[in-house]
C-alpha positions as CSV (number, residue, x, y, z in Angstrom):
1,M,0.0,0.1,0.0
2,K,1.0,3.7,-0.4
3,V,2.6,5.3,2.6
4,F,3.1,9.1,2.6
5,V,6.0,10.0,4.6
6,P,6.5,13.5,6.2
7,T,9.5,15.7,5.3
8,P,11.3,15.2,8.7
9,L,11.3,11.4,8.2
10,R,12.3,11.4,4.5
11,S,16.0,11.1,5.5
12,Y,15.2,7.4,6.3
13,T,13.5,6.9,2.9
14,G,16.1,8.5,0.6
15,Q,14.0,11.6,0.4
16,L,11.0,9.7,-1.0
17,A,7.7,11.3,-0.1
18,C,5.6,8.1,-0.9
19,V,6.8,4.5,-0.4
20,E,5.2,1.1,-0.6
21,A,4.8,-1.2,2.5
22,Q,2.7,-4.1,3.6
23,G,0.9,-5.1,6.7
24,A,-2.5,-6.2,8.0
25,T,-2.3,-3.7,10.8
26,V,-0.7,-0.3,11.4
27,G,1.9,-2.0,13.7
28,E,2.8,-4.6,11.0
29,L,3.0,-1.8,8.3
30,L,5.5,0.2,10.6
31,A,7.5,-3.1,11.1
32,D,7.7,-3.5,7.4
33,L,8.7,0.2,6.9
34,D,11.5,-0.5,9.5
35,R,12.8,-3.6,7.6
36,R,12.9,-1.4,4.5
37,Y,14.2,1.7,6.1
38,P,16.0,0.9,9.4
39,G,15.3,3.3,12.2
40,I,12.2,4.9,10.9
41,R,9.8,3.2,13.4
42,F,11.6,4.5,16.5
43,R,11.1,7.9,15.3
44,M,7.3,7.3,15.4
45,I,6.8,4.7,18.2
46,D,8.4,4.8,21.7
47,E,9.9,2.1,23.9
48,Q,6.6,1.2,25.3
49,D,5.1,0.6,21.8
50,A,3.0,3.7,21.9
51,I,2.7,6.3,19.2
52,R,4.8,9.3,20.0
53,P,2.7,12.4,21.0
54,H,3.9,14.4,17.9
55,I,2.9,11.7,15.3
56,R,-0.5,11.1,13.6
57,F,-1.5,8.3,11.3
58,F,-4.3,8.6,8.8
59,V,-5.8,5.8,6.8
60,N,-7.8,6.8,3.9
61,A,-8.0,10.4,5.4
62,E,-9.3,9.1,8.8
63,Q,-7.0,9.3,11.9
64,V,-6.2,6.1,13.6
65,R,-4.7,5.9,17.1
66,D,-4.2,2.2,17.6
67,L,-1.3,0.2,16.2
68,G,-3.8,-2.7,15.9
69,A,-5.9,-0.8,13.4
70,A,-6.7,-3.1,10.4
71,L,-5.4,-2.2,7.0
72,R,-6.3,-3.4,3.5
73,P,-3.8,-3.6,0.6
74,A,-5.6,-0.7,-1.4
75,D,-5.4,1.6,1.7
76,E,-3.4,4.8,1.7
77,V,-1.5,5.7,4.9
78,Q,-0.4,9.3,5.6
79,I,2.0,9.8,8.5
80,L,2.1,13.4,9.9
81,Q,4.6,14.8,12.3
82,A,3.9,18.0,14.3
83,L,6.6,20.6,14.5
84,S,7.4,22.2,17.8
85,G,9.9,24.6,19.1
86,G,10.3,28.2,19.8
């Protein structure tokens, strides 16, 4: 399925804004992304397997908050990363 990667994480994907990945759930999709692009998962998921506060996942334009959320091969996943600072 198509996964749209935010600009701050594109250093992991060779600057690609859209990549392909597979998985029956959001968690499996992130594991596949990490196999293809080592280190990217840790930027989105913390040590307790929770989504980091500044990361949002959207599946077909609807936000999902659970790594167990089901995915279909035709889904489009968009990852958003909030920016902060002062």
